C-alpha positions in Angstrom: 58.0 114.2 47.8 57.8 118.1 47.5 60.0 121.0 47.0 59.9 121.9 50.5 61.7 118.6 51.9 64.2 118.8 49.3 65.6 121.4 51.1 65.6 119.7 54.8 67.3 117.0 53.2 69.9 119.6 52.0 70.2 120.7 55.3 70.3 117.7 56.9 73.0 116.8 54.4 75.0 120.2 55.4 74.8 118.6 59.3 76.2 115.7 58.8 79.1 117.1 56.2 79.6 119.2 59.3 79.5 116.5 62.0 82.3 114.4 59.6 84.7 117.3 59.3 84.0 118.0 63.3 84.7 114.1 63.8 88.4 114.2 61.6 89.1 117.6 63.5 88.6 115.8 67.0 90.6 112.7 66.1 93.7 114.6 65.4 93.2 116.7 68.6 92.9 113.7 70.4 96.2 112.6 68.9 97.8 115.5 70.4 95.9 115.2 73.9 97.3 113.1 76.8 95.9 112.5 80.2 98.4 111.3 83.1 97.6 108.5 85.2 99.6 107.1 88.4 99.7 104.3 91.0 101.2 103.1 93.4 101.1 106.8 95.2 103.4 108.3 92.5 105.9 105.2 92.1 104.5 105.1 88.7 103.3 107.3 86.4 102.0 106.6 82.6 101.2 109.6 80.0 99.0 108.2 77.4 97.3 110.0 73.8 93.4 109.9 73.6 94.6 107.8 70.9 95.9 105.1 73.5 99.2 105.6 72.4 101.8 105.8 75.7 103.9 108.7 75.4 105.7 108.5 78.7 106.8 106.3 81.8 108.4 106.8 84.7 109.0 105.1 87.1 110.8 106.1 90.3 114.5 104.9 91.3 112.9 103.3 94.7 110.3 101.6 93.4 113.0 99.4 91.0 113.6 97.1 94.2 114.2 93.5 92.1 112.7 92.1 95.0 109.5 93.5 94.6 109.0 92.9 91.1 105.8 91.7 91.5 104.6 95.1 93.1 106.2 96.9 90.4 104.5 95.2 87.7 101.2 95.2 89.7 101.4 99.3 89.2 102.3 99.1 86.2 99.4 97.2 85.5 97.1 99.3 86.7 98.3 102.5 85.2 98.2 100.9 82.3 94.4 100.0 82.3 92.9 103.7 84.2 95.2 105.3 81.6 92.9 103.8 78.8 89.9 103.9 80.6 90.6 107.7 81.0 91.5 108.0 77.2 88.8 106.3 76.1 86.5 108.5 78.1 88.2 111.6 76.9 87.8 110.8 73.3 83.5 109.6 74.3 82.8 113.0 75.9 84.3 114.6 73.1 82.5 112.7 70.8 79.7 113.5 72.6 79.9 117.3 71.8 79.7 116.5 68.2 77.2 114.1 67.7 75.3 115.1 70.8 74.9 111.8 72.4 73.9 109.6 69.3 75.8 106.7 69.0 77.3 106.2 65.4 78.0 102.7 64.4 81.7 102.2 63.6 82.8 105.1 65.7 84.5 105.2 68.6 
């Protein structure tokens, strides 16, 4: 291995270190960024962070009819599933900005 290869190795290590720092920063930001979804024409709303933490649930009073509890359950399930999907999509997009689309095992 010549000295030219050592320079390339050092450059690559610096790039890896920057990528790691960017990923840590992005993970912190994902805890602050949120997505909002609704179901049932706005009867149910869920706000979720990029770390899949529910920040808010809103249900319009009209959706609280005890005789239609199953409909409310279906709306909540749909909203939660969509919130998780969108949250994961947001994280993937941000990760791709850092890695250039290269999949890193063990990361997201």
